[in-house]
N, CA and C atoms of all chains as a GROMACS GRO file, in nm:
protein
  630
    1MET      N    1   5.372   8.725   1.416
    1MET     CA    2   5.295   8.619   1.349
    1MET      C    3   5.156   8.611   1.408
    2ALA      N    4   5.151   8.606   1.540
    2ALA     CA    5   5.020   8.598   1.605
    2ALA      C    6   4.937   8.721   1.570
    3GLN      N    7   5.005   8.834   1.563
    3GLN     CA    8   4.934   8.957   1.531
    3GLN      C    9   4.878   8.953   1.390
    4ALA      N   10   4.961   8.905   1.298
    4ALA     CA   11   4.918   8.897   1.160
    4ALA      C   12   4.795   8.809   1.148
    5ARG      N   13   4.796   8.699   1.222
    5ARG     CA   14   4.682   8.606   1.214
    5ARG      C   15   4.556   8.670   1.270
    6THR      N   16   4.574   8.740   1.381
    6THR     CA   17   4.460   8.806   1.441
    6THR      C   18   4.400   8.905   1.342
    7LYS      N   19   4.487   8.981   1.280
    7LYS     CA   20   4.443   9.082   1.186
    7LYS      C   21   4.365   9.017   1.072
    8ASN      N   22   4.417   8.906   1.023
    8ASN     CA   23   4.353   8.841   0.910
    8ASN      C   24   4.220   8.778   0.947
    9THR      N   25   4.211   8.732   1.070
    9THR     CA   26   4.086   8.670   1.112
    9THR      C   27   3.978   8.776   1.130
   10VAL      N   28   4.020   8.889   1.183
   10VAL     CA   29   3.923   8.993   1.214
   10VAL      C   30   3.879   9.067   1.088
   11SER      N   31   3.975   9.102   1.005
   11SER     CA   32   3.944   9.181   0.887
   11SER      C   33   3.864   9.099   0.786
   12GLY      N   34   3.764   9.161   0.728
   12GLY     CA   35   3.672   9.088   0.642
   12GLY      C   36   3.729   9.046   0.509
   13ASP      N   37   3.820   9.124   0.452
   13ASP     CA   38   3.860   9.093   0.316
   13ASP      C   39   4.007   9.052   0.304
   14ALA      N   40   4.070   9.018   0.415
   14ALA     CA   41   4.207   8.968   0.408
   14ALA      C   42   4.205   8.815   0.414
   15SER      N   43   4.296   8.756   0.340
   15SER     CA   44   4.300   8.610   0.335
   15SER      C   45   4.436   8.560   0.377
   16LEU      N   46   4.435   8.443   0.437
   16LEU     CA   47   4.558   8.383   0.483
   16LEU      C   48   4.559   8.236   0.441
   17ILE      N   49   4.660   8.200   0.364
   17ILE     CA   50   4.680   8.058   0.332
   17ILE      C   51   4.784   8.009   0.429
   18GLY      N   52   4.744   7.938   0.532
   18GLY     CA   53   4.834   7.899   0.640
   18GLY      C   54   4.942   7.803   0.596
   19ALA      N   55   5.040   7.784   0.685
   19ALA     CA   56   5.158   7.704   0.654
   19ALA      C   57   5.121   7.559   0.619
   20GLY      N   58   5.015   7.508   0.677
   20GLY     CA   59   4.977   7.369   0.652
   20GLY      C   60   4.876   7.354   0.540
   21THR      N   61   4.862   7.456   0.460
   21THR     CA   62   4.758   7.455   0.357
   21THR      C   63   4.819   7.458   0.219
   22ARG      N   64   4.757   7.379   0.131
   22ARG     CA   65   4.804   7.371  -0.007
   22ARG      C   66   4.688   7.409  -0.098
   23VAL      N   67   4.714   7.497  -0.191
   23VAL     CA   68   4.612   7.537  -0.287
   23VAL      C   69   4.661   7.500  -0.427
   24ARG      N   70   4.579   7.426  -0.499
   24ARG     CA   71   4.610   7.400  -0.640
   24ARG      C   72   4.498   7.459  -0.721
   25GLY      N   73   4.526   7.570  -0.784
   25GLY     CA   74   4.422   7.638  -0.860
   25GLY      C   75   4.446   7.786  -0.859
   26ARG      N   76   4.342   7.856  -0.897
   26ARG     CA   77   4.355   7.998  -0.918
   26ARG      C   78   4.295   8.074  -0.800
   27VAL      N   79   4.368   8.174  -0.754
   27VAL     CA   80   4.319   8.258  -0.645
   27VAL      C   81   4.295   8.398  -0.703
   28THR      N   82   4.172   8.445  -0.696
   28THR     CA   83   4.140   8.576  -0.754
   28THR      C   84   4.056   8.658  -0.656
   29GLY      N   85   4.047   8.786  -0.681
   29GLY     CA   86   3.954   8.869  -0.606
   29GLY      C   87   4.013   8.997  -0.550
   30ASP      N   88   3.938   9.054  -0.456
   30ASP     CA   89   3.981   9.176  -0.388
   30ASP      C   90   4.044   9.139  -0.254
   31GLY      N   91   4.111   9.233  -0.197
   31GLY     CA   92   4.164   9.212  -0.063
   31GLY      C   93   4.305   9.158  -0.064
   32ASP      N   94   4.365   9.162   0.052
   32ASP     CA   95   4.504   9.119   0.066
   32ASP      C   96   4.511   8.967   0.084
   33VAL      N   97   4.620   8.911   0.037
   33VAL     CA   98   4.642   8.768   0.054
   33VAL      C   99   4.780   8.746   0.114
   34VAL      N  100   4.784   8.671   0.222
   34VAL     CA  101   4.910   8.632   0.284
   34VAL      C  102   4.926   8.482   0.265
   35ILE      N  103   5.037   8.441   0.205
   35ILE     CA  104   5.058   8.299   0.177
   35ILE      C  105   5.170   8.247   0.266
   36GLY      N  106   5.138   8.149   0.346
   36GLY     CA  107   5.239   8.084   0.430
   36GLY      C  108   5.256   7.939   0.390
   37GLY      N  109   5.167   7.890   0.307
   37GLY     CA  110   5.170   7.749   0.266
   37GLY      C  111   5.217   7.732   0.123
   38HIS      N  112   5.157   7.635   0.055
   38HIS     CA  113   5.195   7.606  -0.083
   38HIS      C  114   5.083   7.649  -0.177
   39VAL      N  115   5.120   7.716  -0.284
   39VAL     CA  116   5.021   7.752  -0.385
   39VAL      C  117   5.075   7.714  -0.522
   40GLU      N  118   4.998   7.634  -0.594
   40GLU     CA  119   5.030   7.605  -0.734
   40GLU      C  120   4.917   7.661  -0.817
   41GLY      N  121   4.940   7.775  -0.876
   41GLY     CA  122   4.836   7.839  -0.955
   41GLY      C  123   4.846   7.989  -0.941
   42ASP      N  124   4.788   8.057  -1.033
   42ASP     CA  125   4.804   8.201  -1.036
   42ASP      C  126   4.728   8.270  -0.923
   43VAL      N  127   4.787   8.377  -0.876
   43VAL     CA  128   4.725   8.459  -0.773
   43VAL      C  129   4.704   8.598  -0.834
   44VAL      N  130   4.579   8.634  -0.853
   44VAL     CA  131   4.547   8.765  -0.914
   44VAL      C  132   4.450   8.837  -0.821
   45VAL      N  133   4.500   8.936  -0.748
   45VAL     CA  134   4.414   9.010  -0.657
   45VAL      C  135   4.440   9.160  -0.671
   46ARG      N  136   4.345   9.238  -0.622
   46ARG     CA  137   4.361   9.383  -0.627
   46ARG      C  138   4.436   9.434  -0.505
   47GLY      N  139   4.444   9.356  -0.401
   47GLY     CA  140   4.513   9.398  -0.279
   47GLY      C  141   4.660   9.358  -0.280
   48ASP      N  142   4.718   9.356  -0.161
   48ASP     CA  143   4.859   9.322  -0.147
   48ASP      C  144   4.877   9.171  -0.135
   49VAL      N  145   4.988   9.125  -0.187
   49VAL     CA  146   5.020   8.982  -0.177
   49VAL      C  147   5.150   8.967  -0.100
   50THR      N  148   5.148   8.884   0.002
   50THR     CA  149   5.269   8.857   0.079
   50THR      C  150   5.297   8.708   0.076
   51ILE      N  151   5.416   8.672   0.032
   51ILE     CA  152   5.458   8.532   0.034
   51ILE      C  153   5.560   8.519   0.146
   52GLU      N  154   5.520   8.453   0.254
   52GLU     CA  155   5.602   8.451   0.374
   52GLU      C  156   5.718   8.354   0.362
   53ASP      N  157   5.814   8.373   0.452
   53ASP     CA  158   5.927   8.282   0.463
   53ASP      C  159   5.870   8.142   0.493
   54GLY      N  160   5.913   8.044   0.418
   54GLY     CA  161   5.862   7.908   0.437
   54GLY      C  162   5.754   7.871   0.337
   55ALA      N  163   5.695   7.970   0.274
   55ALA     CA  164   5.592   7.944   0.174
   55ALA      C  165   5.656   7.902   0.042
   56ARG      N  166   5.581   7.822  -0.036
   56ARG     CA  167   5.630   7.783  -0.167
   56ARG      C  168   5.520   7.805  -0.269
   57CYS      N  169   5.551   7.884  -0.371
   57CYS     CA  170   5.450   7.916  -0.471
   57CYS      C  171   5.504   7.889  -0.610
   58THR      N  172   5.424   7.824  -0.690
   58THR     CA  173   5.450   7.813  -0.832
   58THR      C  174   5.336   7.889  -0.898
   59SER      N  175   5.354   8.017  -0.911
   59SER     CA  176   5.242   8.102  -0.950
   59SER      C  177   5.292   8.228  -1.019
   60ASN      N  178   5.210   8.276  -1.109
   60ASN     CA  179   5.226   8.415  -1.150
   60ASN      C  180   5.144   8.498  -1.051
   61VAL      N  181   5.205   8.602  -1.001
   61VAL     CA  182   5.140   8.680  -0.896
   61VAL      C  183   5.111   8.820  -0.947
   62GLU      N  184   4.986   8.862  -0.930
   62GLU     CA  185   4.946   8.996  -0.970
   62GLU      C  186   4.876   9.062  -0.853
   63GLY      N  187   4.919   9.181  -0.816
   63GLY     CA  188   4.857   9.249  -0.703
   63GLY      C  189   4.905   9.392  -0.693
   64HIS      N  190   4.873   9.455  -0.581
   64HIS     CA  191   4.924   9.591  -0.561
   64HIS      C  192   5.067   9.581  -0.508
   65ALA      N  193   5.086   9.588  -0.379
   65ALA     CA  194   5.220   9.569  -0.323
   65ALA      C  195   5.246   9.419  -0.311
   66VAL      N  196   5.357   9.374  -0.362
   66VAL     CA  197   5.389   9.232  -0.356
   66VAL      C  198   5.519   9.214  -0.277
   67THR      N  199   5.513   9.136  -0.172
   67THR     CA  200   5.629   9.108  -0.089
   67THR      C  201   5.661   8.959  -0.097
   68VAL      N  202   5.784   8.928  -0.130
   68VAL     CA  203   5.824   8.788  -0.140
   68VAL      C  204   5.932   8.762  -0.035
   69ALA      N  205   5.902   8.674   0.059
   69ALA     CA  206   6.003   8.634   0.158
   69ALA      C  207   6.024   8.483   0.152
   70GLY      N  208   5.942   8.415   0.075
   70GLY     CA  209   5.952   8.270   0.060
   70GLY      C  210   6.000   8.234  -0.079
   71GLU      N  211   5.957   8.116  -0.125
   71GLU     CA  212   6.002   8.066  -0.254
   71GLU      C  213   5.893   8.091  -0.358
   72LEU      N  214   5.931   8.152  -0.467
   72LEU     CA  215   5.833   8.179  -0.572
   72LEU      C  216   5.895   8.150  -0.708
   73ALA      N  217   5.828   8.063  -0.782
   73ALA     CA  218   5.864   8.041  -0.922
   73ALA      C  219   5.750   8.095  -1.005
   74GLY      N  220   5.772   8.207  -1.068
   74GLY     CA  221   5.667   8.269  -1.147
   74GLY      C  222   5.689   8.419  -1.156
   75ASP      N  223   5.616   8.480  -1.241
   75ASP     CA  224   5.632   8.623  -1.264
   75ASP      C  225   5.548   8.705  -1.166
   76VAL      N  226   5.600   8.822  -1.134
   76VAL     CA  227   5.530   8.913  -1.045
   76VAL      C  228   5.492   9.038  -1.123
   77SER      N  229   5.368   9.078  -1.114
   77SER     CA  230   5.324   9.201  -1.176
   77SER      C  231   5.249   9.282  -1.071
   78ALA      N  232   5.306   9.395  -1.032
   78ALA     CA  233   5.250   9.472  -0.923
   78ALA      C  234   5.220   9.614  -0.967
   79SER      N  235   5.106   9.667  -0.920
   79SER     CA  236   5.076   9.808  -0.946
   79SER      C  237   5.146   9.896  -0.843
   80GLY      N  238   5.195   9.836  -0.738
   80GLY     CA  239   5.269   9.908  -0.634
   80GLY      C  240   5.411   9.855  -0.622
   81PRO      N  241   5.469   9.868  -0.504
   81PRO     CA  242   5.608   9.826  -0.485
   81PRO      C  243   5.623   9.674  -0.475
   82VAL      N  244   5.738   9.627  -0.519
   82VAL     CA  245   5.773   9.486  -0.504
   82VAL      C  246   5.894   9.478  -0.410
   83VAL      N  247   5.880   9.400  -0.305
   83VAL     CA  248   5.989   9.384  -0.210
   83VAL      C  249   6.031   9.238  -0.210
   84VAL      N  250   6.159   9.214  -0.236
   84VAL     CA  251   6.211   9.079  -0.230
   84VAL      C  252   6.294   9.070  -0.102
   85GLY      N  253   6.246   8.997  -0.005
   85GLY     CA  254   6.308   8.992   0.127
   85GLY      C  255   6.434   8.907   0.131
   86ALA      N  256   6.503   8.914   0.244
   86ALA     CA  257   6.631   8.845   0.260
   86ALA      C  258   6.617   8.694   0.247
   87THR      N  259   6.504   8.641   0.284
   87THR     CA  260   6.486   8.495   0.282
   87THR      C  261   6.424   8.446   0.151
   88ALA      N  262   6.403   8.536   0.058
   88ALA     CA  263   6.331   8.501  -0.065
   88ALA      C  264   6.416   8.420  -0.161
   89ARG      N  265   6.348   8.332  -0.234
   89ARG     CA  266   6.410   8.264  -0.348
   89ARG      C  267   6.312   8.279  -0.463
   90LEU      N  268   6.346   8.371  -0.550
   90LEU     CA  269   6.253   8.409  -0.656
   90LEU      C  270   6.311   8.377  -0.793
   91ARG      N  271   6.234   8.300  -0.870
   91ARG     CA  272   6.272   8.274  -1.008
   91ARG      C  273   6.157   8.323  -1.095
   92GLY      N  274   6.180   8.433  -1.163
   92GLY     CA  275   6.074   8.487  -1.247
   92GLY      C  276   6.100   8.634  -1.274
   93ASN      N  277   6.022   8.689  -1.361
   93ASN     CA  278   6.037   8.829  -1.396
   93ASN      C  279   5.948   8.915  -1.307
   94VAL      N  280   5.997   9.034  -1.279
   94VAL     CA  281   5.925   9.123  -1.189
   94VAL      C  282   5.893   9.253  -1.261
   95ARG      N  283   5.768   9.294  -1.246
   95ARG     CA  284   5.727   9.423  -1.298
   95ARG      C  285   5.653   9.494  -1.186
   96GLY      N  286   5.693   9.617  -1.159
   96GLY     CA  287   5.628   9.687  -1.049
   96GLY      C  288   5.656   9.836  -1.054
   97ALA      N  289   5.592   9.912  -0.966
   97ALA     CA  290   5.613  10.055  -0.960
   97ALA      C  291   5.746  10.087  -0.892
   98GLN      N  292   5.783  10.005  -0.797
   98GLN     CA  293   5.913  10.016  -0.730
   98GLN      C  294   5.965   9.876  -0.707
   99PHE      N  295   6.095   9.866  -0.695
   99PHE     CA  296   6.154   9.735  -0.671
   99PHE      C  297   6.264   9.747  -0.568
  100SER      N  298   6.262   9.662  -0.469
  100SER     CA  299   6.374   9.659  -0.375
  100SER      C  300   6.401   9.515  -0.335
  101MET      N  301   6.529   9.490  -0.310
  101MET     CA  302   6.570   9.355  -0.275
  101MET      C  303   6.664   9.362  -0.156
  102GLU      N  304   6.638   9.278  -0.058
  102GLU     CA  305   6.722   9.281   0.062
  102GLU      C  306   6.842   9.189   0.045
  103ASP      N  307   6.942   9.217   0.126
  103ASP     CA  308   7.065   9.137   0.129
  103ASP      C  309   7.030   8.991   0.158
  104GLY      N  310   7.087   8.901   0.081
  104GLY     CA  311   7.066   8.760   0.109
  104GLY      C  312   6.960   8.697   0.021
  105ALA      N  313   6.883   8.778  -0.047
  105ALA     CA  314   6.778   8.725  -0.134
  105ALA      C  315   6.839   8.657  -0.255
  106SER      N  316   6.769   8.555  -0.304
  106SER     CA  317   6.812   8.489  -0.426
  106SER      C  318   6.710   8.522  -0.534
  107PHE      N  319   6.758   8.573  -0.645
  107PHE     CA  320   6.666   8.620  -0.749
  107PHE      C  321   6.725   8.590  -0.886
  108ALA      N  322   6.650   8.519  -0.966
  108ALA     CA  323   6.689   8.495  -1.104
  108ALA      C  324   6.575   8.540  -1.192
  109GLY      N  325   6.596   8.648  -1.264
  109GLY     CA  326   6.490   8.698  -1.350
  109GLY      C  327   6.521   8.839  -1.395
  110ARG      N  328   6.418   8.900  -1.448
  110ARG     CA  329   6.433   9.031  -1.506
  110ARG      C  330   6.346   9.128  -1.428
  111VAL      N  331   6.394   9.250  -1.413
  111VAL     CA  332   6.313   9.352  -1.345
  111VAL      C  333   6.273   9.457  -1.446
  112GLU      N  334   6.147   9.488  -1.449
  112GLU     CA  335   6.098   9.594  -1.535
  112GLU      C  336   6.026   9.694  -1.446
  113CYS      N  337   6.082   9.815  -1.439
  113CYS     CA  338   6.032   9.907  -1.338
  113CYS      C  339   6.070  10.048  -1.378
  114GLU      N  340   5.977  10.140  -1.365
  114GLU     CA  341   6.008  10.278  -1.398
  114GLU      C  342   6.083  10.343  -1.284
  115PHE      N  343   6.183  10.422  -1.315
  115PHE     CA  344   6.253  10.491  -1.208
  115PHE      C  345   6.309  10.623  -1.260
  116GLU      N  346   6.335  10.713  -1.168
  116GLU     CA  347   6.389  10.844  -1.200
  116GLU      C  348   6.541  10.834  -1.202
  117LEU      N  349   6.599  10.893  -1.305
  117LEU     CA  350   6.745  10.898  -1.308
  117LEU      C  351   6.791  11.009  -1.214
  118PRO      N  352   6.905  10.991  -1.150
  118PRO     CA  353   6.956  11.096  -1.062
  118PRO      C  354   6.984  11.224  -1.141
  119ASP      N  355   6.983  11.337  -1.073
  119ASP     CA  356   7.009  11.467  -1.136
  119ASP      C  357   7.140  11.464  -1.212
  120GLY      N  358   7.140  11.523  -1.330
  120GLY     CA  359   7.263  11.536  -1.406
  120GLY      C  360   7.301  11.412  -1.483
  121LEU      N  361   7.221  11.311  -1.471
  121LEU     CA  362   7.251  11.188  -1.544
  121LEU      C  363   7.159  11.179  -1.665
  122GLY      N  364   7.219  11.166  -1.781
  122GLY     CA  365   7.147  11.137  -1.904
  122GLY      C  366   7.023  11.219  -1.928
  123GLU      N  367   7.044  11.349  -1.963
  123GLU     CA  368   6.930  11.435  -1.997
  123GLU      C  369   6.847  11.373  -2.109
  124ASP      N  370   6.917  11.305  -2.198
  124ASP     CA  371   6.847  11.244  -2.312
  124ASP      C  372   6.753  11.132  -2.269
  125HIS      N  373   6.778  11.082  -2.152
  125HIS     CA  374   6.700  10.968  -2.107
  125HIS      C  375   6.605  11.007  -1.995
  126ALA      N  376   6.565  11.135  -1.997
  126ALA     CA  377   6.480  11.184  -1.888
  126ALA      C  378   6.346  11.113  -1.884
  127ALA      N  379   6.302  11.065  -1.999
  127ALA     CA  380   6.176  10.992  -2.001
  127ALA      C  381   6.193  10.864  -1.918
  128PRO      N  382   6.082  10.816  -1.863
  128PRO     CA  383   6.091  10.695  -1.781
  128PRO      C  384   6.170  10.586  -1.853
  129ALA      N  385   6.269  10.536  -1.787
  129ALA     CA  386   6.356  10.436  -1.848
  129ALA      C  387   6.317  10.297  -1.801
  130ARG      N  388   6.366  10.202  -1.871
  130ARG     CA  389   6.341  10.065  -1.830
  130ARG      C  390   6.472  10.000  -1.793
  131ARG      N  391   6.474   9.946  -1.677
  131ARG     CA  392   6.595   9.879  -1.629
  131ARG      C  393   6.575   9.728  -1.646
  132ARG      N  394   6.674   9.667  -1.703
  132ARG     CA  395   6.661   9.522  -1.723
  132ARG      C  396   6.768   9.447  -1.647
  133MET      N  397   4.199   8.015   1.664
  133MET     CA  398   4.264   8.097   1.562
  133MET      C  399   4.276   8.018   1.432
  134ALA      N  400   4.214   8.069   1.334
  134ALA     CA  401   4.217   7.996   1.206
  134ALA      C  402   4.355   8.007   1.141
  135SER      N  403   4.400   7.899   1.086
  135SER     CA  404   4.530   7.905   1.018
  135SER      C  405   4.512   7.942   0.873
  136THR      N  406   4.393   7.919   0.820
  136THR     CA  407   4.367   7.960   0.682
  136THR      C  408   4.233   8.031   0.676
  137VAL      N  409   4.235   8.150   0.618
  137VAL     CA  410   4.114   8.228   0.602
  137VAL      C  411   4.101   8.266   0.455
  138ILE      N  412   3.991   8.228   0.395
  138ILE     CA  413   3.963   8.273   0.259
  138ILE      C  414   3.870   8.392   0.272
  139GLY      N  415   3.923   8.511   0.252
  139GLY     CA  416   3.850   8.635   0.277
  139GLY      C  417   3.730   8.654   0.185
  140ALA      N  418   3.647   8.749   0.222
  140ALA     CA  419   3.519   8.769   0.155
  140ALA      C  420   3.532   8.801   0.006
  141GLY      N  421   3.637   8.872  -0.032
  141GLY     CA  422   3.649   8.912  -0.173
  141GLY      C  423   3.723   8.812  -0.259
  142ILE      N  424   3.763   8.702  -0.200
  142ILE     CA  425   3.856   8.610  -0.268
  142ILE      C  426   3.782   8.487  -0.322
  143THR      N  427   3.820   8.448  -0.442
  143THR     CA  428   3.767   8.325  -0.502
  143THR      C  429   3.882   8.230  -0.530
  144ILE      N  430   3.869   8.107  -0.488
  144ILE     CA  431   3.967   8.004  -0.523
  144ILE      C  432   3.898   7.902  -0.611
  145GLU      N  433   3.955   7.883  -0.730
  145GLU     CA  434   3.902   7.780  -0.819
  145GLU      C  435   4.006   7.670  -0.826
  146GLY      N  436   3.979   7.560  -0.763
  146GLY     CA  437   4.077   7.453  -0.760
  146GLY      C  438   4.063   7.372  -0.633
  147GLU      N  439   4.176   7.330  -0.584
  147GLU     CA  440   4.177   7.236  -0.474
  147GLU      C  441   4.246   7.299  -0.354
  148VAL      N  442   4.181   7.296  -0.239
  148VAL     CA  443   4.241   7.347  -0.116
  148VAL      C  444   4.257   7.230  -0.020
  149THR      N  445   4.379   7.206   0.023
  149THR     CA  446   4.406   7.098   0.117
  149THR      C  447   4.474   7.157   0.239
  150ALA      N  448   4.419   7.134   0.357
  150ALA     CA  449   4.475   7.197   0.476
  150ALA      C  450   4.495   7.095   0.587
  151ASP      N  451   4.601   7.115   0.664
  151ASP     CA  452   4.623   7.034   0.784
  151ASP      C  453   4.548   7.094   0.902
  152ASP      N  454   4.528   7.224   0.895
  152ASP     CA  455   4.467   7.294   1.007
  152ASP      C  456   4.329   7.345   0.967
  153ASP      N  457   4.270   7.420   1.056
  153ASP     CA  458   4.132   7.463   1.032
  153ASP      C  459   4.124   7.571   0.924
  154VAL      N  460   4.009   7.575   0.860
  154VAL     CA  461   3.987   7.666   0.747
  154VAL      C  462   3.859   7.745   0.773
  155VAL      N  463   3.867   7.875   0.754
  155VAL     CA  464   3.748   7.961   0.760
  155VAL      C  465   3.723   8.016   0.620
  156VAL      N  466   3.603   7.995   0.569
  156VAL     CA  467   3.570   8.045   0.435
  156VAL      C  468   3.472   8.160   0.450
  157GLN      N  469   3.514   8.277   0.403
  157GLN     CA  470   3.425   8.393   0.397
  157GLN      C  471   3.396   8.426   0.251
  158GLY      N  472   3.481   8.378   0.164
  158GLY     CA  473   3.467   8.406   0.021
  158GLY      C  474   3.410   8.287  -0.053
  159THR      N  475   3.472   8.256  -0.167
  159THR     CA  476   3.419   8.153  -0.255
  159THR      C  477   3.525   8.046  -0.283
  160ILE      N  478   3.487   7.923  -0.274
  160ILE     CA  479   3.575   7.813  -0.315
  160ILE      C  480   3.497   7.726  -0.413
  161ARG      N  481   3.556   7.703  -0.530
  161ARG     CA  482   3.496   7.611  -0.627
  161ARG      C  483   3.597   7.500  -0.652
  162GLY      N  484   3.556   7.379  -0.635
  162GLY     CA  485   3.648   7.268  -0.660
  162GLY      C  486   3.641   7.167  -0.548
  163LYS      N  487   3.742   7.170  -0.464
  163LYS     CA  488   3.751   7.069  -0.361
  163LYS      C  489   3.813   7.131  -0.236
  164LEU      N  490   3.759   7.099  -0.122
  164LEU     CA  491   3.811   7.152   0.003
  164LEU      C  492   3.832   7.038   0.101
  165THR      N  493   3.956   7.016   0.137
  165THR     CA  494   3.988   6.907   0.229
  165THR      C  495   4.064   6.964   0.347
  166SER      N  496   4.020   6.931   0.468
  166SER     CA  497   4.092   6.976   0.586
  166SER      C  498   4.092   6.866   0.690
  167ARG      N  499   4.203   6.851   0.758
  167ARG     CA  500   4.208   6.753   0.867
  167ARG      C  501   4.141   6.808   0.992
  168ASP      N  502   4.125   6.938   0.993
  168ASP     CA  503   4.069   7.004   1.110
  168ASP      C  504   3.933   7.066   1.073
  169ALA      N  505   3.888   7.154   1.155
  169ALA     CA  506   3.754   7.211   1.139
  169ALA      C  507   3.745   7.302   1.016
  170VAL      N  508   3.628   7.303   0.956
  170VAL     CA  509   3.599   7.396   0.847
  170VAL      C  510   3.478   7.478   0.887
  171THR      N  511   3.491   7.609   0.874
  171THR     CA  512   3.380   7.699   0.904
  171THR      C  513   3.345   7.775   0.777
  172VAL      N  514   3.222   7.761   0.733
  172VAL     CA  515   3.174   7.836   0.617
  172VAL      C  516   3.086   7.948   0.671
  173GLU      N  517   3.138   8.069   0.666
  173GLU     CA  518   3.067   8.180   0.730
  173GLU      C  519   2.954   8.231   0.643
  174SER      N  520   2.870   8.310   0.704
  174SER     CA  521   2.757   8.369   0.635
  174SER      C  522   2.806   8.452   0.516
  175GLY      N  523   2.747   8.430   0.400
  175GLY     CA  524   2.788   8.503   0.281
  175GLY      C  525   2.890   8.428   0.198
  176ALA      N  526   2.949   8.325   0.256
  176ALA     CA  527   3.048   8.246   0.183
  176ALA      C  528   2.977   8.150   0.087
  177VAL      N  529   3.046   8.117  -0.022
  177VAL     CA  530   2.992   8.023  -0.119
  177VAL      C  531   3.094   7.911  -0.139
  178VAL      N  532   3.054   7.790  -0.112
  178VAL     CA  533   3.142   7.676  -0.134
  178VAL      C  534   3.072   7.583  -0.233
  179GLU      N  535   3.125   7.581  -0.355
  179GLU     CA  536   3.073   7.488  -0.455
  179GLU      C  537   3.181   7.383  -0.472
  180ALA      N  538   3.186   7.294  -0.377
  180ALA     CA  539   3.300   7.203  -0.372
  180ALA      C  540   3.263   7.080  -0.290
  181ASP      N  541   3.335   6.973  -0.316
  181ASP     CA  542   3.326   6.858  -0.229
  181ASP      C  543   3.408   6.889  -0.105
  182VAL      N  544   3.347   6.873   0.010
  182VAL     CA  545   3.413   6.911   0.134
  182VAL      C  546   3.440   6.785   0.217
  183ALA      N  547   3.563   6.765   0.254
  183ALA     CA  548   3.600   6.658   0.346
  183ALA      C  549   3.675   6.722   0.461
  184SER      N  550   3.623   6.710   0.582
  184SER     CA  551   3.682   6.786   0.691
  184SER      C  552   3.654   6.722   0.825
  185GLY      N  553   3.712   6.781   0.927
  185GLY     CA  554   3.676   6.753   1.064
  185GLY      C  555   3.543   6.822   1.090
  186PRO      N  556   3.523   6.870   1.209
  186PRO     CA  557   3.396   6.937   1.240
  186PRO      C  558   3.366   7.048   1.140
  187LEU      N  559   3.245   7.045   1.087
  187LEU     CA  560   3.206   7.142   0.984
  187LEU      C  561   3.093   7.228   1.035
  188SER      N  562   3.110   7.356   1.020
  188SER     CA  563   3.007   7.450   1.061
  188SER      C  564   2.971   7.536   0.941
  189VAL      N  565   2.843   7.540   0.908
  189VAL     CA  566   2.801   7.609   0.786
  189VAL      C  567   2.700   7.718   0.819
  190ALA      N  568   2.733   7.841   0.783
  190ALA     CA  569   2.636   7.950   0.790
  190ALA      C  570   2.612   8.006   0.651
  191GLY      N  571   2.698   7.972   0.557
  191GLY     CA  572   2.684   8.020   0.419
  191GLY      C  573   2.623   7.912   0.332
  192ALA      N  574   2.661   7.912   0.204
  192ALA     CA  575   2.604   7.817   0.110
  192ALA      C  576   2.708   7.712   0.072
  193VAL      N  577   2.670   7.586   0.084
  193VAL     CA  578   2.758   7.477   0.043
  193VAL      C  579   2.684   7.390  -0.058
  194THR      N  580   2.741   7.376  -0.176
  194THR     CA  581   2.687   7.286  -0.277
  194THR      C  582   2.794   7.183  -0.307
  195GLY      N  583   2.765   7.059  -0.282
  195GLY     CA  584   2.864   6.956  -0.308
  195GLY      C  585   2.851   6.845  -0.205
  196ASN      N  586   2.932   6.745  -0.221
  196ASN     CA  587   2.930   6.635  -0.127
  196ASN      C  588   3.006   6.673  -0.001
  197ILE      N  589   2.949   6.640   0.113
  197ILE     CA  590   3.014   6.673   0.240
  197ILE      C  591   3.051   6.545   0.313
  198THR      N  592   3.177   6.535   0.349
  198THR     CA  593   3.222   6.426   0.434
  198THR      C  594   3.284   6.489   0.556
  199SER      N  595   3.223   6.472   0.670
  199SER     CA  596   3.274   6.536   0.790
  199SER      C  597   3.282   6.432   0.901
  200THR      N  598   3.380   6.450   0.990
  200THR     CA  599   3.393   6.355   1.100
  200THR      C  600   3.280   6.371   1.201
  201SER      N  601   3.215   6.485   1.197
  201SER     CA  602   3.102   6.504   1.287
  201SER      C  603   2.984   6.556   1.206
  202ARG      N  604   2.869   6.554   1.265
  202ARG     CA  605   2.749   6.599   1.196
  202ARG      C  606   2.762   6.750   1.169
  203PRO      N  607   2.739   6.794   1.045
  203PRO     CA  608   2.755   6.936   1.016
  203PRO      C  609   2.662   7.022   1.102
  204ALA      N  610   2.716   7.127   1.157
  204ALA     CA  611   2.635   7.222   1.234
  204ALA      C  612   2.583   7.326   1.137
  205ARG      N  613   2.453   7.332   1.122
  205ARG     CA  614   2.397   7.430   1.029
  205ARG      C  615   2.344   7.548   1.106
  206ARG      N  616   2.396   7.663   1.072
  206ARG     CA  617   2.346   7.784   1.137
  206ARG      C  618   2.224   7.833   1.060
  207SER      N  619   2.156   7.930   1.117
  207SER     CA  620   2.027   7.975   1.064
  207SER      C  621   2.033   8.015   0.917
  208SER      N  622   2.143   8.076   0.874
  208SER     CA  623   2.149   8.128   0.738
  208SER      C  624   2.200   8.025   0.639
  209ALA      N  625   2.224   7.903   0.682
  209ALA     CA  626   2.284   7.803   0.594
  209ALA      C  627   2.189   7.761   0.484
  210THR      N  628   2.246   7.731   0.367
  210THR     CA  629   2.165   7.679   0.258
  210THR      C  630   2.230   7.553   0.204
   0.00000   0.00000   0.00000
């Protein structure tokens, strides 16, 4: 935690919404965003978005890699991987390049994600499939 | 150590309320309230009503300022 904060303070384009901070509105721009507090409003960034354990968001989230370890009510749209951590409580649809969910996570929604079928499975479906 | 950092590329349109200190390197439009110190760094744009503890401004602040102490204006402040 201390390391993450140091990194965010030093790095010019990383943002941190601390645990005691509440944002009501829209968060946009470049760079990574780490949310430890409360956000009510959409988060649309070109960098990575991390919703930490203890954070509460009512937001649609758009970013590159999106990691959810806290509470999120809203849709996720990622150009990179989406990771739903063990402590996550996610209600919303997820779209991403990859999707993974850890044991213990709570998730209610739909996943839309391209993936490769294993060898020998469904030659007819070799084209990128959609998993729902 | 700042508990909230609004990075240089980030814009927040709305209301930011913090218990701890806030460092603004990017843009905030709306309202910024903190119980602790607020630092507006060089290059930052705050078009918001600011209510905070000690306020230090090196960037641009447009709006009403309510601070528990006299705002410290650095050379680049506008």
